[in-house]
mmJSON file of the N, C-alpha and C atoms, coordinates in Angstrom:
{"data_MODEL":{"atom_site":{
"group_PDB":["ATOM","ATOM","ATOM","ATOM","ATOM","ATOM","ATOM","ATOM","ATOM","ATOM","ATOM","ATOM","ATOM","ATOM","ATOM","ATOM","ATOM","ATOM","ATOM","ATOM","ATOM","ATOM","ATOM","ATOM","ATOM","ATOM","ATOM","ATOM","ATOM","ATOM","ATOM","ATOM","ATOM","ATOM","ATOM","ATOM","ATOM","ATOM","ATOM","ATOM","ATOM","ATOM","ATOM","ATOM","ATOM","ATOM","ATOM","ATOM","ATOM","ATOM","ATOM","ATOM","ATOM","ATOM","ATOM","ATOM","ATOM","ATOM","ATOM","ATOM","ATOM","ATOM","ATOM","ATOM","ATOM","ATOM","ATOM","ATOM","ATOM","ATOM","ATOM","ATOM","ATOM","ATOM","ATOM","ATOM","ATOM","ATOM","ATOM","ATOM","ATOM","ATOM","ATOM","ATOM","ATOM","ATOM","ATOM","ATOM","ATOM","ATOM","ATOM","ATOM","ATOM","ATOM","ATOM","ATOM","ATOM","ATOM","ATOM","ATOM","ATOM","ATOM","ATOM","ATOM","ATOM","ATOM","ATOM","ATOM","ATOM","ATOM","ATOM","ATOM","ATOM","ATOM","ATOM","ATOM","ATOM","ATOM","ATOM","ATOM","ATOM","ATOM","ATOM","ATOM","ATOM","ATOM","ATOM","ATOM","ATOM","ATOM","ATOM","ATOM","ATOM","ATOM","ATOM","ATOM","ATOM","ATOM","ATOM","ATOM","ATOM","ATOM","ATOM","ATOM","ATOM","ATOM","ATOM","ATOM","ATOM","ATOM","ATOM","ATOM","ATOM","ATOM","ATOM","ATOM","ATOM","ATOM","ATOM","ATOM","ATOM","ATOM","ATOM","ATOM","ATOM","ATOM","ATOM","ATOM","ATOM","ATOM","ATOM","ATOM","ATOM","ATOM","ATOM","ATOM","ATOM","ATOM","ATOM","ATOM"],
"id":[1,2,3,4,5,6,7,8,9,10,11,12,13,14,15,16,17,18,19,20,21,22,23,24,25,26,27,28,29,30,31,32,33,34,35,36,37,38,39,40,41,42,43,44,45,46,47,48,49,50,51,52,53,54,55,56,57,58,59,60,61,62,63,64,65,66,67,68,69,70,71,72,73,74,75,76,77,78,79,80,81,82,83,84,85,86,87,88,89,90,91,92,93,94,95,96,97,98,99,100,101,102,103,104,105,106,107,108,109,110,111,112,113,114,115,116,117,118,119,120,121,122,123,124,125,126,127,128,129,130,131,132,133,134,135,136,137,138,139,140,141,142,143,144,145,146,147,148,149,150,151,152,153,154,155,156,157,158,159,160,161,162,163,164,165,166,167,168,169,170,171,172,173,174,175,176,177,178,179,180],
"type_symbol":["N","C","C","N","C","C","N","C","C","N","C","C","N","C","C","N","C","C","N","C","C","N","C","C","N","C","C","N","C","C","N","C","C","N","C","C","N","C","C","N","C","C","N","C","C","N","C","C","N","C","C","N","C","C","N","C","C","N","C","C","N","C","C","N","C","C","N","C","C","N","C","C","N","C","C","N","C","C","N","C","C","N","C","C","N","C","C","N","C","C","N","C","C","N","C","C","N","C","C","N","C","C","N","C","C","N","C","C","N","C","C","N","C","C","N","C","C","N","C","C","N","C","C","N","C","C","N","C","C","N","C","C","N","C","C","N","C","C","N","C","C","N","C","C","N","C","C","N","C","C","N","C","C","N","C","C","N","C","C","N","C","C","N","C","C","N","C","C","N","C","C","N","C","C","N","C","C","N","C","C"],
"label_atom_id":["N","CA","C","N","CA","C","N","CA","C","N","CA","C","N","CA","C","N","CA","C","N","CA","C","N","CA","C","N","CA","C","N","CA","C","N","CA","C","N","CA","C","N","CA","C","N","CA","C","N","CA","C","N","CA","C","N","CA","C","N","CA","C","N","CA","C","N","CA","C","N","CA","C","N","CA","C","N","CA","C","N","CA","C","N","CA","C","N","CA","C","N","CA","C","N","CA","C","N","CA","C","N","CA","C","N","CA","C","N","CA","C","N","CA","C","N","CA","C","N","CA","C","N","CA","C","N","CA","C","N","CA","C","N","CA","C","N","CA","C","N","CA","C","N","CA","C","N","CA","C","N","CA","C","N","CA","C","N","CA","C","N","CA","C","N","CA","C","N","CA","C","N","CA","C","N","CA","C","N","CA","C","N","CA","C","N","CA","C","N","CA","C","N","CA","C","N","CA","C","N","CA","C","N","CA","C","N","CA","C"],
"label_alt_id":[null,null,null,null,null,null,null,null,null,null,null,null,null,null,null,null,null,null,null,null,null,null,null,null,null,null,null,null,null,null,null,null,null,null,null,null,null,null,null,null,null,null,null,null,null,null,null,null,null,null,null,null,null,null,null,null,null,null,null,null,null,null,null,null,null,null,null,null,null,null,null,null,null,null,null,null,null,null,null,null,null,null,null,null,null,null,null,null,null,null,null,null,null,null,null,null,null,null,null,null,null,null,null,null,null,null,null,null,null,null,null,null,null,null,null,null,null,null,null,null,null,null,null,null,null,null,null,null,null,null,null,null,null,null,null,null,null,null,null,null,null,null,null,null,null,null,null,null,null,null,null,null,null,null,null,null,null,null,null,null,null,null,null,null,null,null,null,null,null,null,null,null,null,null,null,null,null,null,null,null],
"label_comp_id":["MET","MET","MET","ALA","ALA","ALA","PRO","PRO","PRO","GLY","GLY","GLY","PRO","PRO","PRO","LEU","LEU","LEU","GLN","GLN","GLN","ILE","ILE","ILE","LEU","LEU","LEU","ILE","ILE","ILE","VAL","VAL","VAL","VAL","VAL","VAL","LEU","LEU","LEU","LEU","LEU","LEU","ILE","ILE","ILE","LEU","LEU","LEU","VAL","VAL","VAL","VAL","VAL","VAL","PHE","PHE","PHE","GLY","GLY","GLY","ALA","ALA","ALA","SER","SER","SER","ARG","ARG","ARG","LEU","LEU","LEU","PRO","PRO","PRO","MET","MET","MET","ILE","ILE","ILE","ALA","ALA","ALA","GLU","GLU","GLU","ASN","ASN","ASN","LEU","LEU","LEU","ALA","ALA","ALA","LYS","LYS","LYS","GLY","GLY","GLY","ILE","ILE","ILE","LYS","LYS","LYS","SER","SER","SER","PHE","PHE","PHE","LYS","LYS","LYS","LYS","LYS","LYS","GLY","GLY","GLY","LEU","LEU","LEU","HIS","HIS","HIS","ASP","ASP","ASP","ASP","ASP","ASP","ASP","ASP","ASP","ASP","ASP","ASP","VAL","VAL","VAL","PRO","PRO","PRO","LYS","LYS","LYS","PRO","PRO","PRO","ILE","ILE","ILE","ASP","ASP","ASP","ASP","ASP","ASP","GLN","GLN","GLN","SER","SER","SER","LYS","LYS","LYS","LYS","LYS","LYS","ASP","ASP","ASP","ASP","ASP","ASP"],
"label_asym_id":["A","A","A","A","A","A","A","A","A","A","A","A","A","A","A","A","A","A","A","A","A","A","A","A","A","A","A","A","A","A","A","A","A","A","A","A","A","A","A","A","A","A","A","A","A","A","A","A","A","A","A","A","A","A","A","A","A","A","A","A","A","A","A","A","A","A","A","A","A","A","A","A","A","A","A","A","A","A","A","A","A","A","A","A","A","A","A","A","A","A","A","A","A","A","A","A","A","A","A","A","A","A","A","A","A","A","A","A","A","A","A","A","A","A","A","A","A","A","A","A","A","A","A","A","A","A","A","A","A","A","A","A","A","A","A","A","A","A","A","A","A","A","A","A","A","A","A","A","A","A","A","A","A","A","A","A","A","A","A","A","A","A","A","A","A","A","A","A","A","A","A","A","A","A","A","A","A","A","A","A"],
"label_entity_id":["1","1","1","1","1","1","1","1","1","1","1","1","1","1","1","1","1","1","1","1","1","1","1","1","1","1","1","1","1","1","1","1","1","1","1","1","1","1","1","1","1","1","1","1","1","1","1","1","1","1","1","1","1","1","1","1","1","1","1","1","1","1","1","1","1","1","1","1","1","1","1","1","1","1","1","1","1","1","1","1","1","1","1","1","1","1","1","1","1","1","1","1","1","1","1","1","1","1","1","1","1","1","1","1","1","1","1","1","1","1","1","1","1","1","1","1","1","1","1","1","1","1","1","1","1","1","1","1","1","1","1","1","1","1","1","1","1","1","1","1","1","1","1","1","1","1","1","1","1","1","1","1","1","1","1","1","1","1","1","1","1","1","1","1","1","1","1","1","1","1","1","1","1","1","1","1","1","1","1","1"],
"label_seq_id":[1,1,1,2,2,2,3,3,3,4,4,4,5,5,5,6,6,6,7,7,7,8,8,8,9,9,9,10,10,10,11,11,11,12,12,12,13,13,13,14,14,14,15,15,15,16,16,16,17,17,17,18,18,18,19,19,19,20,20,20,21,21,21,22,22,22,23,23,23,24,24,24,25,25,25,26,26,26,27,27,27,28,28,28,29,29,29,30,30,30,31,31,31,32,32,32,33,33,33,34,34,34,35,35,35,36,36,36,37,37,37,38,38,38,39,39,39,40,40,40,41,41,41,42,42,42,43,43,43,44,44,44,45,45,45,46,46,46,47,47,47,48,48,48,49,49,49,50,50,50,51,51,51,52,52,52,53,53,53,54,54,54,55,55,55,56,56,56,57,57,57,58,58,58,59,59,59,60,60,60],
"pdbx_PDB_ins_code":[null,null,null,null,null,null,null,null,null,null,null,null,null,null,null,null,null,null,null,null,null,null,null,null,null,null,null,null,null,null,null,null,null,null,null,null,null,null,null,null,null,null,null,null,null,null,null,null,null,null,null,null,null,null,null,null,null,null,null,null,null,null,null,null,null,null,null,null,null,null,null,null,null,null,null,null,null,null,null,null,null,null,null,null,null,null,null,null,null,null,null,null,null,null,null,null,null,null,null,null,null,null,null,null,null,null,null,null,null,null,null,null,null,null,null,null,null,null,null,null,null,null,null,null,null,null,null,null,null,null,null,null,null,null,null,null,null,null,null,null,null,null,null,null,null,null,null,null,null,null,null,null,null,null,null,null,null,null,null,null,null,null,null,null,null,null,null,null,null,null,null,null,null,null,null,null,null,null,null,null],
"Cartn_x":[104.728,105.857,105.826,105.443,105.202,106.987,107.054,108.081,108.946,109.916,110.356,110.479,111.209,111.772,112.907,113.215,114.769,114.017,113.384,112.95,111.735,111.335,110.555,111.19,112.133,113.193,114.066,114.062,115.228,114.2,112.751,111.967,111.64,111.496,110.852,112.29,113.092,114.898,115.296,114.294,114.447,113.864,112.254,111.337,111.621,112.524,113.206,114.154,115.321,116.148,115.096,114.857,114.184,113.402,112.44,111.374,112.207,112.528,113.236,112.61,112.771,111.958,110.382,111.375,110.297,109.058,108.86,107.868,106.825,107.389,106.335,105.281,105.667,104.099,103.198,103.533,102.122,102.158,103.227,102.923,101.731,101.673,100.916,99.76,99.268,98.192,97.07,98.344,97.35,97.223,97.677,97.443,95.915,96.23,94.784,93.901,93.964,92.502,92.189,92.774,92.544,91.723,92.402,91.436,90.321,90.495,88.593,87.986,88.087,87.435,87.064,88.049,87.27,86.464,86.992,85.749,84.131,84.493,83.276,82.426,82.964,82.249,81.826,82.877,82.194,80.007,80.012,79.237,78.218,78.397,77.564,76.943,77.603,76.628,74.985,75.166,74.282,73.01,73.255,72.577,71.405,71.68,70.756,69.827,68.862,67.24,67.126,66.452,65.931,65.366,64.764,62.899,62.787,61.807,60.88,60.107,60.586,59.854,58.946,57.104,56.349,55.589,55.764,56.045,54.418,53.811,52.336,51.645,51.711,50.681,50.238,51.419,51.42,50.629,50.601,49.985,48.485,48.034,47.054,45.798],
"Cartn_y":[86.324,87.258,88.239,89.718,90.82,91.343,92.299,92.599,93.195,93.73,95.119,95.795,97.347,98.292,97.956,97.574,97.062,96.402,95.397,94.579,95.237,95.623,97.269,97.883,98.476,99.215,99.191,97.283,96.723,96.323,96.838,95.744,96.85,97.893,99.769,99.559,99.529,99.531,99.281,97.441,96.579,96.452,97.286,97.618,98.747,99.881,101.51,100.77,99.808,99.279,98.856,97.304,96.665,97.555,98.364,99.501,101.165,101.285,102.797,103.567,104.857,105.929,106.423,106.442,107.65,106.356,105.188,104.58,104.307,104.158,104.205,104.565,105.61,106.466,105.279,105.521,105.041,103.346,102.417,101.431,101.581,102.529,102.795,103.381,104.213,104.55,103.106,102.685,101.536,100.525,100.262,99.588,99.934,101.394,101.614,101.868,102.199,101.84,100.378,99.45,97.987,97.314,97.993,97.879,98.763,100.511,100.73,100.054,99.457,98.995,97.513,97.021,95.863,96.044,97.399,97.258,97.633,98.381,99.086,97.632,96.815,95.125,94.404,94.362,94.48,94.59,96.017,96.587,96.674,96.539,96.9,95.045,94.347,93.338,93.409,94.359,94.768,95.585,96.406,97.213,96.4,95.258,95.018,94.041,94.086,93.761,92.499,91.683,90.19,89.933,88.996,88.69,87.553,87.984,87.107,86.013,85.021,83.898,83.341,83.633,82.988,81.61,80.246,79.284,78.673,79.247,78.963,80.077,80.724,81.45,80.906,80.344,80.106,78.534,77.651,76.784,76.505,78.123,78.215,77.669],
"Cartn_z":[126.434,126.287,125.805,126.283,125.903,125.121,124.148,123.13,123.885,124.268,125.164,123.776,124.073,123.603,122.876,123.382,122.1,121.234,121.688,120.122,119.64,119.477,119.477,118.327,119.006,117.871,116.959,117.161,116.083,114.791,115.796,114.195,113.436,114.092,113.636,112.592,113.227,112.017,110.844,111.405,110.125,109.328,109.652,108.503,107.779,107.83,107.05,106.395,106.589,106.347,104.883,104.867,103.622,102.949,103.807,102.679,102.356,103.422,102.876,103.49,103.654,104.729,103.05,102.044,101.27,100.888,100.952,100.818,102.377,103.461,104.642,104.746,103.981,104.545,103.458,102.12,101.102,101.878,102.28,103.198,104.438,105.067,105.957,105.349,104.978,103.944,103.542,102.693,102.252,102.955,104.462,105.444,106.29,105.885,107.014,106.086,104.532,103.811,103.914,104.098,104.448,105.087,106.026,107.789,107.867,107.34,107.206,106.496,104.824,104.385,104.927,105.853,106.196,107.169,107.914,109.272,109.028,107.263,106.872,106.683,105.602,105.472,106.643,107.894,109.132,109.319,109.148,109.976,108.444,107.293,106.206,106.629,106.785,107.089,107.892,108.983,109.721,109.599,108.378,108.012,107.146,106.424,105.992,106.835,106.363,107.309,106.338,107.837,107.489,107.246,105.45,105.594,106.665,107.039,108.052,106.967,107.728,106.91,107.707,107.564,108.422,108.145,108.205,107.734,107.974,109.035,109.847,108.821,109.285,107.659,106.34,105.957,104.461,104.456,105.488,105.673,106.073,106.446,107.106,105.439],
"occupancy":[1.0,1.0,1.0,1.0,1.0,1.0,1.0,1.0,1.0,1.0,1.0,1.0,1.0,1.0,1.0,1.0,1.0,1.0,1.0,1.0,1.0,1.0,1.0,1.0,1.0,1.0,1.0,1.0,1.0,1.0,1.0,1.0,1.0,1.0,1.0,1.0,1.0,1.0,1.0,1.0,1.0,1.0,1.0,1.0,1.0,1.0,1.0,1.0,1.0,1.0,1.0,1.0,1.0,1.0,1.0,1.0,1.0,1.0,1.0,1.0,1.0,1.0,1.0,1.0,1.0,1.0,1.0,1.0,1.0,1.0,1.0,1.0,1.0,1.0,1.0,1.0,1.0,1.0,1.0,1.0,1.0,1.0,1.0,1.0,1.0,1.0,1.0,1.0,1.0,1.0,1.0,1.0,1.0,1.0,1.0,1.0,1.0,1.0,1.0,1.0,1.0,1.0,1.0,1.0,1.0,1.0,1.0,1.0,1.0,1.0,1.0,1.0,1.0,1.0,1.0,1.0,1.0,1.0,1.0,1.0,1.0,1.0,1.0,1.0,1.0,1.0,1.0,1.0,1.0,1.0,1.0,1.0,1.0,1.0,1.0,1.0,1.0,1.0,1.0,1.0,1.0,1.0,1.0,1.0,1.0,1.0,1.0,1.0,1.0,1.0,1.0,1.0,1.0,1.0,1.0,1.0,1.0,1.0,1.0,1.0,1.0,1.0,1.0,1.0,1.0,1.0,1.0,1.0,1.0,1.0,1.0,1.0,1.0,1.0,1.0,1.0,1.0,1.0,1.0,1.0],
"B_iso_or_equiv":[0.0,0.0,0.0,0.0,0.0,0.0,0.0,0.0,0.0,0.0,0.0,0.0,0.0,0.0,0.0,0.0,0.0,0.0,0.0,0.0,0.0,0.0,0.0,0.0,0.0,0.0,0.0,0.0,0.0,0.0,0.0,0.0,0.0,0.0,0.0,0.0,0.0,0.0,0.0,0.0,0.0,0.0,0.0,0.0,0.0,0.0,0.0,0.0,0.0,0.0,0.0,0.0,0.0,0.0,0.0,0.0,0.0,0.0,0.0,0.0,0.0,0.0,0.0,0.0,0.0,0.0,0.0,0.0,0.0,0.0,0.0,0.0,0.0,0.0,0.0,0.0,0.0,0.0,0.0,0.0,0.0,0.0,0.0,0.0,0.0,0.0,0.0,0.0,0.0,0.0,0.0,0.0,0.0,0.0,0.0,0.0,0.0,0.0,0.0,0.0,0.0,0.0,0.0,0.0,0.0,0.0,0.0,0.0,0.0,0.0,0.0,0.0,0.0,0.0,0.0,0.0,0.0,0.0,0.0,0.0,0.0,0.0,0.0,0.0,0.0,0.0,0.0,0.0,0.0,0.0,0.0,0.0,0.0,0.0,0.0,0.0,0.0,0.0,0.0,0.0,0.0,0.0,0.0,0.0,0.0,0.0,0.0,0.0,0.0,0.0,0.0,0.0,0.0,0.0,0.0,0.0,0.0,0.0,0.0,0.0,0.0,0.0,0.0,0.0,0.0,0.0,0.0,0.0,0.0,0.0,0.0,0.0,0.0,0.0,0.0,0.0,0.0,0.0,0.0,0.0],
"pdbx_formal_charge":[null,null,null,null,null,null,null,null,null,null,null,null,null,null,null,null,null,null,null,null,null,null,null,null,null,null,null,null,null,null,null,null,null,null,null,null,null,null,null,null,null,null,null,null,null,null,null,null,null,null,null,null,null,null,null,null,null,null,null,null,null,null,null,null,null,null,null,null,null,null,null,null,null,null,null,null,null,null,null,null,null,null,null,null,null,null,null,null,null,null,null,null,null,null,null,null,null,null,null,null,null,null,null,null,null,null,null,null,null,null,null,null,null,null,null,null,null,null,null,null,null,null,null,null,null,null,null,null,null,null,null,null,null,null,null,null,null,null,null,null,null,null,null,null,null,null,null,null,null,null,null,null,null,null,null,null,null,null,null,null,null,null,null,null,null,null,null,null,null,null,null,null,null,null,null,null,null,null,null,null],
"auth_seq_id":[1,1,1,2,2,2,3,3,3,4,4,4,5,5,5,6,6,6,7,7,7,8,8,8,9,9,9,10,10,10,11,11,11,12,12,12,13,13,13,14,14,14,15,15,15,16,16,16,17,17,17,18,18,18,19,19,19,20,20,20,21,21,21,22,22,22,23,23,23,24,24,24,25,25,25,26,26,26,27,27,27,28,28,28,29,29,29,30,30,30,31,31,31,32,32,32,33,33,33,34,34,34,35,35,35,36,36,36,37,37,37,38,38,38,39,39,39,40,40,40,41,41,41,42,42,42,43,43,43,44,44,44,45,45,45,46,46,46,47,47,47,48,48,48,49,49,49,50,50,50,51,51,51,52,52,52,53,53,53,54,54,54,55,55,55,56,56,56,57,57,57,58,58,58,59,59,59,60,60,60],
"auth_comp_id":["MET","MET","MET","ALA","ALA","ALA","PRO","PRO","PRO","GLY","GLY","GLY","PRO","PRO","PRO","LEU","LEU","LEU","GLN","GLN","GLN","ILE","ILE","ILE","LEU","LEU","LEU","ILE","ILE","ILE","VAL","VAL","VAL","VAL","VAL","VAL","LEU","LEU","LEU","LEU","LEU","LEU","ILE","ILE","ILE","LEU","LEU","LEU","VAL","VAL","VAL","VAL","VAL","VAL","PHE","PHE","PHE","GLY","GLY","GLY","ALA","ALA","ALA","SER","SER","SER","ARG","ARG","ARG","LEU","LEU","LEU","PRO","PRO","PRO","MET","MET","MET","ILE","ILE","ILE","ALA","ALA","ALA","GLU","GLU","GLU","ASN","ASN","ASN","LEU","LEU","LEU","ALA","ALA","ALA","LYS","LYS","LYS","GLY","GLY","GLY","ILE","ILE","ILE","LYS","LYS","LYS","SER","SER","SER","PHE","PHE","PHE","LYS","LYS","LYS","LYS","LYS","LYS","GLY","GLY","GLY","LEU","LEU","LEU","HIS","HIS","HIS","ASP","ASP","ASP","ASP","ASP","ASP","ASP","ASP","ASP","ASP","ASP","ASP","VAL","VAL","VAL","PRO","PRO","PRO","LYS","LYS","LYS","PRO","PRO","PRO","ILE","ILE","ILE","ASP","ASP","ASP","ASP","ASP","ASP","GLN","GLN","GLN","SER","SER","SER","LYS","LYS","LYS","LYS","LYS","LYS","ASP","ASP","ASP","ASP","ASP","ASP"],
"auth_asym_id":["A","A","A","A","A","A","A","A","A","A","A","A","A","A","A","A","A","A","A","A","A","A","A","A","A","A","A","A","A","A","A","A","A","A","A","A","A","A","A","A","A","A","A","A","A","A","A","A","A","A","A","A","A","A","A","A","A","A","A","A","A","A","A","A","A","A","A","A","A","A","A","A","A","A","A","A","A","A","A","A","A","A","A","A","A","A","A","A","A","A","A","A","A","A","A","A","A","A","A","A","A","A","A","A","A","A","A","A","A","A","A","A","A","A","A","A","A","A","A","A","A","A","A","A","A","A","A","A","A","A","A","A","A","A","A","A","A","A","A","A","A","A","A","A","A","A","A","A","A","A","A","A","A","A","A","A","A","A","A","A","A","A","A","A","A","A","A","A","A","A","A","A","A","A","A","A","A","A","A","A"],
"auth_atom_id":["N","CA","C","N","CA","C","N","CA","C","N","CA","C","N","CA","C","N","CA","C","N","CA","C","N","CA","C","N","CA","C","N","CA","C","N","CA","C","N","CA","C","N","CA","C","N","CA","C","N","CA","C","N","CA","C","N","CA","C","N","CA","C","N","CA","C","N","CA","C","N","CA","C","N","CA","C","N","CA","C","N","CA","C","N","CA","C","N","CA","C","N","CA","C","N","CA","C","N","CA","C","N","CA","C","N","CA","C","N","CA","C","N","CA","C","N","CA","C","N","CA","C","N","CA","C","N","CA","C","N","CA","C","N","CA","C","N","CA","C","N","CA","C","N","CA","C","N","CA","C","N","CA","C","N","CA","C","N","CA","C","N","CA","C","N","CA","C","N","CA","C","N","CA","C","N","CA","C","N","CA","C","N","CA","C","N","CA","C","N","CA","C","N","CA","C","N","CA","C","N","CA","C","N","CA","C","N","CA","C"],
"pdbx_PDB_model_num":[1,1,1,1,1,1,1,1,1,1,1,1,1,1,1,1,1,1,1,1,1,1,1,1,1,1,1,1,1,1,1,1,1,1,1,1,1,1,1,1,1,1,1,1,1,1,1,1,1,1,1,1,1,1,1,1,1,1,1,1,1,1,1,1,1,1,1,1,1,1,1,1,1,1,1,1,1,1,1,1,1,1,1,1,1,1,1,1,1,1,1,1,1,1,1,1,1,1,1,1,1,1,1,1,1,1,1,1,1,1,1,1,1,1,1,1,1,1,1,1,1,1,1,1,1,1,1,1,1,1,1,1,1,1,1,1,1,1,1,1,1,1,1,1,1,1,1,1,1,1,1,1,1,1,1,1,1,1,1,1,1,1,1,1,1,1,1,1,1,1,1,1,1,1,1,1,1,1,1,1]
}}}
């Protein structure tokens, strides 16, 4: 069940009341930085080459 437009509006109004309009940009900026850092961390793992261990050459 997806939230309707009225429910989304109520949630946004509650967030405005709880955090205040002055703190919302700071919260959004910190959230965006966290998401960007998380995505960068996911992509950094792909850049590291894996060492190749060839056991058959060591046995000869």
